[in-house]
C-alpha positions as CSV (number, residue, x, y, z in Angstrom):
1,X,61.4,49.2,151.9
2,X,64.4,51.6,152.0
3,X,65.8,50.8,155.4
4,X,69.6,50.9,155.3
5,X,71.5,47.9,156.6
6,X,75.1,46.7,156.6
7,X,74.6,45.0,153.3
8,X,73.0,48.0,151.6
9,X,69.4,48.8,151.1
10,X,67.2,46.0,152.2
11,X,65.2,44.5,149.4
12,X,61.6,43.5,150.1
13,X,61.1,39.7,150.0
14,X,59.5,38.2,147.0
15,X,56.1,36.5,147.0
16,X,57.7,33.1,147.2
17,X,60.0,34.1,150.1
18,X,57.0,35.6,151.9
19,X,55.1,32.3,151.4
20,X,58.0,30.2,152.6
21,X,58.3,32.3,155.7
22,X,54.6,32.7,156.6
23,X,53.5,29.4,155.0
24,X,56.2,27.5,156.8
25,X,55.3,29.0,160.1
26,X,51.6,28.3,159.6
27,X,52.3,24.8,158.4
28,X,54.5,24.2,161.5
29,X,51.8,25.4,163.8
30,X,49.1,23.4,161.9
31,X,51.3,20.3,162.0
32,X,51.7,20.6,165.8
33,X,48.0,21.3,166.4
34,X,46.7,18.6,164.0
35,X,49.4,16.1,165.2
36,X,48.5,16.7,168.8
37,X,44.8,16.4,168.0
38,X,45.2,13.2,165.9
39,X,47.6,11.7,168.5
40,X,45.1,12.5,171.2
41,X,42.3,10.8,169.3
42,X,44.5,7.8,168.6
43,X,45.5,7.6,172.3
44,X,41.8,7.8,173.4
45,X,40.7,5.2,170.8
46,X,43.6,2.8,171.6
47,X,43.1,3.2,175.3
48,X,39.4,2.7,175.1
49,X,39.6,-0.3,172.9
50,X,42.3,-1.9,175.0
51,X,40.5,-1.1,178.2
52,X,37.2,-2.5,176.7
53,X,38.9,-5.7,175.7
54,X,40.5,-6.2,179.1
55,X,37.3,-5.2,180.9
56,X,35.4,-7.8,178.8
57,X,37.9,-10.4,179.7
58,X,37.9,-9.5,183.4
59,X,34.2,-9.3,183.5
60,X,33.8,-12.7,182.0
61,X,36.1,-14.2,184.7
62,X,35.0,-12.1,187.7
63,X,31.3,-11.7,187.2
64,X,30.4,-15.4,187.6
65,X,32.0,-15.3,191.1
66,X,30.0,-12.3,192.3
67,X,26.6,-12.7,194.1
68,X,23.5,-10.7,193.4
69,X,25.0,-7.3,194.2
70,X,21.6,-5.6,194.5
71,X,20.5,-8.1,197.2
72,X,23.8,-8.4,199.0
73,X,25.7,-5.5,200.4
74,X,28.8,-7.5,201.4
75,X,30.9,-10.3,200.0
76,X,31.1,-13.6,201.8
77,X,34.5,-15.1,202.7
78,X,34.1,-17.7,200.1
79,X,33.6,-15.1,197.4
80,X,36.6,-13.2,198.6
81,X,38.7,-16.3,198.6
82,X,37.6,-17.2,195.1
83,X,38.5,-13.7,194.0
84,X,41.9,-13.9,195.7
85,X,42.7,-17.2,194.0
86,X,41.5,-16.0,190.6
87,X,43.4,-12.7,190.8
88,X,46.6,-14.1,192.1
89,X,46.9,-17.0,189.7
90,X,46.5,-17.6,185.9
91,X,46.3,-15.0,183.2
92,X,44.7,-12.3,185.4
93,X,47.4,-12.6,188.0
94,X,50.0,-11.7,185.3
95,X,48.1,-8.8,183.8
96,X,46.5,-7.1,186.8
97,X,48.5,-5.3,189.5
98,X,45.5,-4.4,191.7
99,X,41.8,-4.8,191.8
100,X,38.8,-3.1,193.6
101,X,35.1,-3.7,193.7
102,X,33.1,-0.6,194.5
103,X,29.6,-0.1,195.7
104,X,27.7,2.9,194.2
105,X,28.1,4.8,197.5
106,X,31.9,4.6,197.3
107,X,32.4,1.6,199.7
108,X,35.2,-0.8,198.7
109,X,33.7,-4.2,198.8
110,X,36.8,-6.0,197.7
111,X,40.4,-5.0,197.1
112,X,43.7,-6.7,196.4
113,X,44.9,-4.5,199.3
114,X,43.1,-6.0,202.3
115,X,43.4,-2.8,204.3
116,X,41.1,-0.9,201.9
117,X,38.2,-3.5,202.2
118,X,35.2,-1.8,203.8
119,X,36.6,1.7,203.5
120,X,34.4,4.4,202.0
121,X,36.5,6.7,199.8
122,X,35.7,9.8,197.7
123,X,34.3,9.0,194.3
124,X,36.8,9.8,191.5
125,X,35.7,11.2,188.1
126,X,36.3,7.8,186.5
127,X,34.2,6.0,189.1
128,X,31.4,8.5,188.8
129,X,31.4,8.0,185.0
130,X,31.3,4.2,185.4
131,X,28.3,4.5,187.8
132,X,26.4,6.0,184.8
133,X,26.9,2.8,182.9
134,X,30.0,3.8,180.8
135,X,33.3,1.9,180.8
136,X,36.2,4.3,181.6
137,X,39.8,3.6,180.6
138,X,42.7,5.9,181.4
139,X,46.4,5.4,180.7
140,X,49.1,6.7,183.0
141,X,46.8,9.2,184.7
142,X,46.5,7.8,188.2
143,X,45.5,10.4,190.8
144,X,42.7,8.7,192.6
145,X,42.5,8.5,196.4
146,X,43.6,5.1,197.6
147,X,45.8,4.4,194.6
148,X,49.2,5.5,196.1
149,X,50.7,2.0,195.8
150,X,49.9,1.8,192.1
151,X,51.6,5.2,191.5
152,X,54.6,4.1,193.5
153,X,55.0,1.0,191.4
154,X,56.6,3.0,188.6
155,X,55.2,0.8,185.9
156,X,53.0,2.0,183.0
157,X,49.4,1.2,184.1
158,X,46.1,1.1,182.3
159,X,43.3,2.1,184.8
160,X,39.9,0.6,183.9
161,X,36.5,1.2,185.5
162,X,33.9,-1.3,184.4
163,X,30.3,-1.1,185.6
164,X,28.6,-4.2,186.9
165,X,25.0,-4.3,185.6
166,X,22.0,-6.1,187.0
167,X,21.2,-8.8,184.3
168,X,17.4,-8.2,184.2
169,X,17.2,-4.5,184.9
170,X,20.5,-3.2,183.5
171,X,21.1,-1.0,186.6
172,X,24.6,-0.4,187.7
173,X,25.0,-2.3,191.0
174,X,28.8,-2.1,191.4
175,X,32.0,-1.0,189.6
176,X,35.1,-3.1,188.9
177,X,38.3,-1.0,189.1
178,X,41.5,-2.7,188.1
179,X,45.0,-1.6,187.0
180,X,46.6,-3.5,184.1
181,X,50.3,-3.7,183.5
182,X,50.5,-1.7,180.2
183,X,54.1,-2.4,179.0
184,X,52.9,-3.9,175.7
185,X,50.1,-1.3,175.5
186,X,52.7,1.4,176.0
187,X,54.8,0.0,173.1
188,X,51.8,-0.2,170.9
189,X,50.7,3.3,171.8
190,X,54.1,4.8,171.2
191,X,54.2,3.1,167.8
192,X,50.7,4.4,167.0
193,X,51.8,7.9,168.1
194,X,55.0,7.7,165.9
195,X,53.0,6.6,162.9
196,X,50.4,9.3,163.4
197,X,53.1,12.0,163.7
198,X,54.8,10.6,160.6
199,X,51.5,10.6,158.7
200,X,50.6,14.2,159.8
201,X,54.1,15.5,159.0
202,X,54.3,13.8,155.7
203,X,50.9,15.0,154.6
204,X,51.6,18.5,155.7
205,X,55.0,18.6,154.0
206,X,53.5,17.1,150.8
207,X,50.7,19.7,150.8
208,X,53.2,22.5,151.6
209,X,55.6,21.3,148.9
210,X,52.8,21.3,146.3
211,X,51.7,24.7,147.3
212,X,55.3,25.9,147.3
213,X,55.8,24.7,143.8
214,X,52.6,26.5,142.6
215,X,53.6,29.7,144.5
216,X,57.2,29.6,143.1
217,X,55.8,29.1,139.6
218,X,53.4,32.0,140.1
219,X,56.1,34.1,141.7
220,X,58.5,33.5,138.8
221,X,55.7,34.4,136.4
222,X,54.9,37.5,138.3
223,X,58.6,38.5,138.6
224,X,59.1,38.0,134.8
225,X,55.9,40.0,134.1
226,X,57.1,42.7,136.5
227,X,60.5,42.9,134.8
228,X,58.8,42.9,131.4
229,X,56.5,45.7,132.5
230,X,59.4,47.6,133.9
231,X,61.3,47.2,130.6
232,X,58.2,48.2,128.7
233,X,57.7,51.3,130.9
234,X,61.4,52.1,130.4
235,X,61.1,51.7,126.7
236,X,58.0,53.9,126.6
237,X,59.8,56.5,128.8
238,X,62.7,56.4,126.4
239,X,60.4,56.7,123.4
240,X,58.7,59.7,125.0
241,X,62.1,61.3,125.6
242,X,63.1,60.5,122.0
243,X,59.8,61.9,120.7
244,X,60.4,65.0,122.7
245,X,63.9,65.4,121.3
246,X,62.7,64.6,117.8
247,X,59.9,67.2,118.2
248,X,62.4,69.8,119.3
249,X,64.7,68.8,116.4
250,X,61.8,69.0,114.0
251,X,60.9,72.5,115.3
252,X,64.5,73.6,115.0
253,X,64.8,72.0,111.6
254,X,61.7,73.8,110.4
255,X,63.0,77.1,111.6
256,X,66.4,76.4,110.0
257,X,64.7,75.3,106.8
258,X,62.7,78.5,106.7
259,X,65.9,80.5,107.2
260,X,67.8,78.4,104.6
261,X,65.1,78.8,102.0
262,X,65.2,82.6,102.5
263,X,69.0,82.5,102.1
264,X,68.7,80.4,99.0
265,X,66.2,82.8,97.5
266,X,68.6,85.7,98.3
267,X,71.5,83.9,96.8
268,X,69.5,83.0,93.7
269,X,68.4,86.6,93.5
270,X,72.0,87.7,93.8
271,X,73.2,85.2,91.2
272,X,70.4,86.4,88.8
273,X,71.1,90.0,89.5
274,X,74.9,89.8,89.2
275,X,74.9,87.4,86.2
276,X,72.1,87.3,83.7
277,X,70.5,90.5,84.8
278,X,73.7,92.4,84.2
279,X,74.1,90.9,80.8
280,X,70.5,91.6,79.8
281,X,70.9,95.2,81.1
282,X,74.1,95.6,79.0
283,X,72.3,94.3,76.0
284,X,69.4,96.7,76.6
285,X,71.8,99.7,76.8
286,X,73.4,98.7,73.6
287,X,70.0,98.4,71.9
288,X,69.4,102.1,72.9
289,X,72.9,103.1,71.8
290,X,73.4,105.7,69.1
291,X,75.1,103.1,66.9
292,X,71.8,101.3,66.6
293,X,69.3,104.2,66.6
294,X,71.2,106.6,64.3
295,X,70.3,105.9,60.7
296,X,73.7,107.3,59.6
297,X,75.6,104.6,61.4
298,X,77.7,102.5,59.1
299,X,76.5,99.0,58.4
300,X,79.7,97.5,59.7
301,X,79.4,99.3,63.0
302,X,75.7,98.4,63.3
303,X,76.4,94.7,62.6
304,X,79.2,94.8,65.2
305,X,76.9,96.3,67.8
306,X,74.1,93.8,67.0
307,X,76.6,91.0,67.3
308,X,77.7,92.3,70.7
309,X,74.1,92.5,71.9
310,X,73.5,88.9,70.8
311,X,76.6,87.7,72.6
312,X,75.4,89.3,75.8
313,X,72.0,87.7,75.5
314,X,73.6,84.3,74.7
315,X,75.8,84.7,77.8
316,X,72.8,85.6,79.9
317,X,70.8,82.6,78.6
318,X,73.8,80.3,79.3
319,X,74.0,81.5,82.9
320,X,70.3,81.2,83.4
321,X,70.4,77.6,82.1
322,X,73.4,76.9,84.4
323,X,71.5,78.2,87.4
324,X,68.4,76.2,86.4
325,X,70.4,73.1,86.0
326,X,71.7,73.5,89.6
327,X,68.2,74.0,90.9
328,X,66.5,71.1,89.1
329,X,67.4,67.6,90.3
330,X,67.6,64.8,87.7
331,X,65.2,61.8,88.0
332,X,66.7,60.0,91.0
333,X,63.6,58.4,92.5
334,X,64.3,55.0,91.0
335,X,68.1,55.2,91.1
336,X,70.3,53.4,93.5
337,X,73.2,54.9,95.4
338,X,75.8,54.2,92.8
339,X,73.7,55.8,90.0
340,X,73.0,58.9,92.2
341,X,76.8,59.4,92.8
342,X,77.7,58.8,89.2
343,X,75.0,61.3,88.0
344,X,76.2,64.0,90.4
345,X,79.8,63.6,89.2
346,X,78.7,63.6,85.6
347,X,76.7,66.8,86.1
348,X,79.7,68.4,87.9
349,X,82.0,67.4,85.0
350,X,79.6,69.0,82.5
351,X,79.5,72.2,84.4
352,X,83.2,72.5,85.2
353,X,84.9,70.3,82.7
354,X,86.9,68.6,85.5
355,X,87.2,65.0,86.5
356,X,86.7,63.7,90.0
357,X,88.3,60.5,91.3
358,X,85.6,58.0,92.6
359,X,86.0,55.1,95.0
360,X,83.0,53.0,95.9
361,X,82.6,50.0,98.3
362,X,81.7,46.6,96.8
363,X,78.5,46.5,98.9
364,X,75.7,49.0,98.6
365,X,72.5,49.4,100.5
366,X,69.4,48.0,98.8
367,X,67.3,50.3,96.7
368,X,64.4,50.2,99.1
369,X,66.6,51.2,102.1
370,X,67.1,54.7,100.7
371,X,64.2,57.1,101.0
372,X,63.8,59.9,98.4
373,X,64.9,62.5,101.0
374,X,68.1,60.5,101.6
375,X,68.8,60.3,97.9
376,X,68.2,64.1,97.6
377,X,70.5,64.7,100.5
378,X,73.3,62.6,98.9
379,X,73.0,64.3,95.6
380,X,72.9,67.9,97.1
381,X,75.9,67.0,99.4
382,X,78.0,65.9,96.4
383,X,76.8,68.9,94.3
384,X,77.5,71.5,96.9
385,X,80.8,70.0,98.2
386,X,82.2,69.6,94.6
387,X,81.1,73.1,93.6
388,X,82.8,74.6,96.7
389,X,86.0,72.7,96.0
390,X,85.9,73.9,92.4
391,X,85.1,77.4,93.3
392,X,87.8,77.9,95.9
393,X,90.7,75.6,94.8
394,X,89.8,75.0,91.1
395,X,88.9,71.4,91.8
396,X,92.5,70.4,92.6
397,X,92.8,66.7,93.5
398,X,89.1,66.3,94.1
399,X,87.9,62.8,95.0
400,X,84.8,61.0,96.3
401,X,84.8,57.9,98.5
402,X,81.6,55.9,99.4
403,X,81.5,53.2,102.1
404,X,78.7,51.0,103.5
405,X,79.0,48.8,106.6
406,X,75.6,47.2,106.5
407,X,74.0,50.0,108.5
408,X,75.7,53.3,107.8
409,X,76.2,55.0,104.4
410,X,79.2,57.3,104.4
411,X,80.3,59.7,101.6
412,X,83.5,61.6,101.7
413,X,84.4,64.5,99.4
414,X,87.9,65.9,99.6
415,X,90.5,68.0,97.7
416,X,94.2,68.8,97.9
417,X,93.8,72.6,98.2
418,X,95.4,74.9,100.8
419,X,92.4,74.6,103.2
420,X,90.7,77.5,105.0
421,X,89.8,78.7,108.5
422,X,86.2,77.6,109.3
423,X,85.8,80.3,112.0
424,X,86.1,83.0,109.4
425,X,83.1,81.7,107.4
426,X,80.3,84.2,107.5
427,X,77.1,83.1,109.2
428,X,75.2,84.1,106.1
429,X,77.2,81.6,104.0
430,X,74.9,78.9,102.7
431,X,77.3,76.2,101.5
432,X,78.6,74.4,104.6
433,X,75.7,75.4,106.9
434,X,73.2,74.2,104.3
435,X,75.0,70.9,104.0
436,X,75.1,70.4,107.8
437,X,71.4,71.3,108.2
438,X,70.4,69.0,105.4
439,X,72.3,66.0,106.7
440,X,71.4,66.5,110.4
441,X,67.7,66.9,109.5
442,X,67.7,63.2,108.5
443,X,69.4,62.2,111.8
444,X,72.8,61.9,110.1
445,X,76.3,63.2,111.0
446,X,78.3,65.9,109.2
447,X,82.0,66.3,109.7
448,X,84.5,68.9,108.3
449,X,88.3,68.7,108.4
450,X,90.6,71.2,106.8
451,X,94.3,71.8,106.8
452,X,97.0,73.0,104.5
453,X,96.9,69.6,102.9
454,X,93.3,69.9,101.8
455,X,89.7,69.9,102.9
456,X,87.6,66.8,103.7
457,X,83.8,66.8,104.0
458,X,82.0,63.7,105.3
459,X,78.4,62.8,105.7
460,X,76.9,59.6,107.3
461,X,73.3,58.3,107.3
462,X,72.0,55.4,109.5
463,X,69.5,53.5,107.4
464,X,67.8,51.8,110.5
465,X,67.3,55.1,112.2
466,X,65.8,56.6,109.1
467,X,63.5,53.6,108.7
468,X,62.3,53.9,112.4
469,X,61.8,57.6,111.9
């Protein structure tokens, strides 16, 4: 959901929040429905049982006073007097507020209200049910014709219709209708209602709490898995981006390597052409000179010429060996960083007869942390940087500083020369561009600073990045 609100963009509710909202609403509705249903069942059961108990008691007291209702259509005065005395005195007098005896046709044979005796009234639903042989008990639901006085009493009443059966046939010959004062019954019923509601609410809340705990646990698990999945997707996206960048870098590095190799070959050809080739050519010219070929040349002049040819050839051989020694690396596969730096400085001293000041950190990366390509990069960086310093400033104040912070290996080569202007370096120059390309191809950093106080070249390699690569 992206609907805008005062608090910002509205966030879709979580699974747990949705369950609390919908589950709480459903639980509330279910509680009301179940509570009402259970309460109704309890009310019916309590009313029926109480009515049955009262009907049994009334029937046991009243039935012996009645004549054969199937043979007699009216009650005698003696029977009515006996009913009056029974209903006005004793336990029944305290429990019953009114009493009627009905014939099946709706005629009132007897009533505590004398005016209703002999009347024929419409049959109520309860009376009709009682005429089928079933006892009917209703609480606080008085709407029968002829029961106005009971309604006006304002007391809680239990209305009971009890069929009077013929002993030998079981036929309904009359119906006893009476109204019991239900104050105690009302208290018992209210207590039963309260207990039923408490039981229903407690059961529903317990069930809802257990489900909520399960849903919250599942929601937290889903949220954590969703976050982990998002993080995984982000990591994969970052890896894809990095792979794309590395692929582009690799392609550029391949192109630069091809160009650098071509430049190295050109420089090597130029060095061979301008150095050893010239000396060999000079020796060849002297071999063909008149001083060598003419038999009349004096022995002293001939020996002098031969000595000059030998010197040129020796110089050419020395330059060829010097070039070869710069091209061929020493055995550095099994060497650590300290040995590589010391070998590079020793080779530089042998070539130039100059001493370079060295400063190394007390900690060094483990031997396994440096790949062969990293070792070659360090050696070539030192070789080229020192050669450039010697070539341009005669090796004035040259120094090497190596540091290691546990993750990055840094090597600095500096001198105290007058510096130079980097923007004036020709693009075809191999020295600095070659160093930069070599370091950056391994994911490292190359830095150049120059001023009238000297030039500083610095390279840095991250061991972790080289391992992951």
